[in-house]
N, C-alpha and C positions, 0 to 999 in steps of 0.2 A: 504494500500500500504506500502511496505517495501522498504526503500532506504538504500543502503549500500554505504558508502563513501570510498575513498581511494582504489578503486578497481584495480588500476594499481600497487599497492604496493604488497610486498610479502605476507602479511597476507590477504589483501583484495582479491587477486586472489584466494587464497585457500578457503576463505569463499564462494566466488561465485561458485567454483567447488562443494562445499558441497550443496549449495542451489539449483543449477540447476540440481542436481541428483533427486530432488523431482518434480514429474510431476505437483503437485498441487500448486507450487510456481510461475511458470513462468508468470502467468497472473497478479501477484501482486508484482513483483520484479522490481525495478528500480536501476540502478547503477549510482553512482556519481563519477566524477573525474574532475580534472582541465584540463586533456588532453583527451577529448572524442574520438578523432581520434585513440587513442591507446587502447580503451576499448575493451573487448572481444565482438566478434560479436554475434548477435542474441538476444540481450537484449536491452530494451529501456535505453538510456543514457541521463543523464542531466549533464550540466557543473556545478561543485561544486568547487569553488575556494575560500577557506577561507581567502585568501589575497585580495579578491575582493568581499566584502560582498554583492554587488549589484547582484551577481549571485545567491544568496541563496533563495531569495523570490520565484522565478519561480521553483527552484530546489526542494523546500520543499512543493510545492503546492500539496495537496491531500495526503500527507504522514502521515500515522498513527504511524509507527514505524521507528525510525532512528537508524541504527547501525553506530555510530560515531567512526570510527577508528582514533586513535590519529593522529593529523595533522602534523606529521613529526618532525624531530629534528630541533632545532633552539634555539636562546636565549629565556630565560623565557618569556620576554615581547612579543616576536613574537608568541610563541605557545599559550600563554594565550589569546592574542588578537584574534587569529584564533578560539580558542574554545569558547570564549565569543560570537563572532559573530555567530557561529553555534547554540549555545544554545538560544541566544536571538531571532534569526530568527525562531528556532523551536517553541518557545513560541508564537511568533506572528502568525505563520502559522497554529497553531492548532495541531501540532504533539502531539500525546498522550504519547509516551514512547520513551525514549532515552536509548540505550545500549551503554556504553562507554568502550573502551579497555584501561585500565589504567595500572599501574605498581604494582607489588606485594608489599605487606605490608612491607617485609623485605628490600625493595629497597630505604627506606628513606635516606640512606647515599649516594645515587647516585646523581650526579650533575643534572640529568634530572628529579628528582622526584617532584620538586616543582610544575611544571605546571600540572602534573597529579593530585596532591592533591588539587590544586586550582580548577581544573575542577570537581573533585568529590564534593567538598564543594559547588560549584555553582549549581550543579544538586540537591543536597540535599536541598538547599535553595529555589529551584523553587516551586512555588505554582501551576504551570500550568502543570508540567510534572511528569509522573511516570518515574522511572529510574532503571537501573540495572548496576552495575559496575563489570567488568571483570578485576580483578587485575592479569595481565599476568606476569609470571616469565620471566626471560631472556631466550632467545631462545638457544636451543642446537646448532643451526646454527651459532649464534653469538659466542658461545664458540669455535666452530670449527675455525672461522676466527681469534679470539683473540689468540688462541693457535696454529696457523698454524706453522708447522716446517719450518725452513729456508732451503736453498739449500743443506745444509749438513745433513739434517734430524734431526735438533735440535730445540726443542721448548724452546724459551728463554722468553716467556711471564712471567712477574713477579707475578705469582699466589701463590708463596710460597707453603705451605702445605694446602692452602685453597681449598674449594670445592664449587661448584655451583649446586643448584637444578635446572638444566637446563631442559627446556621443549621443545618438538618438536613443531614447528610452526603449523604443520598440526593438532596437537591435539587442539591447541588454536582456530584454524579456525573451527574445528568441534564443539567445545563448543559454539563459537559465533553464528554459524548457528542454533544450537539447541535452544538457548535462543531467537534468533530473530524470530523463527517460533512460539514460544509460550511465548511471553513476559509477559503476565499477570501472569503466573506461577512463574515468577522470579522478580516481582516488589519489589523494596526496598531491594534487596539482594546485598551483596558484596561478590564475590567469589574470593578466593585465589587459583590461578592456577599455581602452581609450580610443578617441577618434583618430582618423587617419590624417586629418588636416586641421591644424590649429588656426583658429579664427579670433579676431580682435574686434574692438568697438567700431573701427572704421569699416571693417568688412560687414558687420551687422547693419550699419547705417546704409551701406551701398545696396545690400540685399533687400532691405526694407524699402528703399527708394525705388528699386526696380519692380517690386511686387505690389506695393501698396498704393500707387497712384499719387504719392506726394513725396517731396524731397525730405529726406531725413539726414540730419547733420550730426556729427560726433564731436562734442566739445567736452572732454572729460573734466569733471569737477575734482574736488579734493576728498580724501578719506574723511576728514572732519565733517564736511558737508553731508556726505553719505551717512555717516554715523548719526548725525542729528536727524536726518530724514527717517532713517530706520527706527530710531528711538521714538519719534513722534508718530509713527504709523500704527502704534498699538502692539508692536512686537513684544514678546516676552524678553526679559532682561538678558537671558542667555543667548537669544537669537541675534542680538546686536553685534557682538564680536564674531559670531558665525558669518554673518553677511559681510561685514567690513573686512574680516580676515580673508574671505574668499576673493573679494575685490583686490586686496593687496597681493595675494598669492598669484593671481592672474597677471596683475600689472607688472610684477617683478619677475615674471618668466618662469615660475615654478610649476606651471600646469600646462605647458606647451607640448607635452608628449615626449619628454625625455626618456621615459620608460619604453620598453619594447612594445611596438604597436602591432605586431603580427598576430597576436592571439585572437583578436576580434575577427579579423578576416578569415583566419583558419577555422574558427569554430562556426562562423556563419556560412562558410563555403562560398562567399561572394564578397564584393567590396561593401564597406559600411555605407549607410545612408549619409550623404553630405550634410554636415551640421547646418550650413546656411539654408539649405532647402527646408529642413525641419523648422528652423526659426522663421523663415518667410511664410511657410504654410500655417504656422500657429500664431502669427501676428494678430493682435486684436483679441486673443483669448483671455486677456486679463492678467494682471500681475499677481 
């Protein structure tokens, strides 16, 4: 049995779309979410709430492969506690293989990297589990939101001259589904899944100008201005350094794809979706 967590999130829903296209998967697929009433219809659903570890025993019963989609943003101690509960229960329940959606190796400068690296280490240390780590790059959809133009058609995101090897969320979902369907072939592997072409603020402005019917300009502001804007937006306190740290890491060249880029294409069996096409197609979807 294959259990996929986080199925009401953006990545989880796309993974389910990939899996349910396979006729031979339906009888061994279970979806997990803290809000079962919102889960896609037609599949068996189990309540999986990492903030309520008492739900996990029944949720993991009979599961052989667990696709553990990272349990959401939060302070490090919150996310680590969630992931610890999931891994410990997987060990107790007899799960054989955990596939974990982590963060790309070049993301260690980001404020949210630590919980991912802790989870990777905990899986490596397990004597009961086989594991595969999918080190996902930052989404093209995230860059679209970070570099959204204002009402005057100006992108003020403080990206400087930096670039991001952004990756389409759908490509990451396709990889996750392929690995989940044949976990033994990927045991003990760490895959770096970043985009094949790094793009920056000026590239986004040009792509939006071509596709949106208006001219978009790129005039990067400062980190201080971005920090004030994020803080005023109603974001939680821990999210402010997450966003500004992401801007800074991109601007200073840490996320341009220095890690090996071949894993994504190899696992997809085709070239990755171009990030700028994803951004242009999703423009106007909201920040």
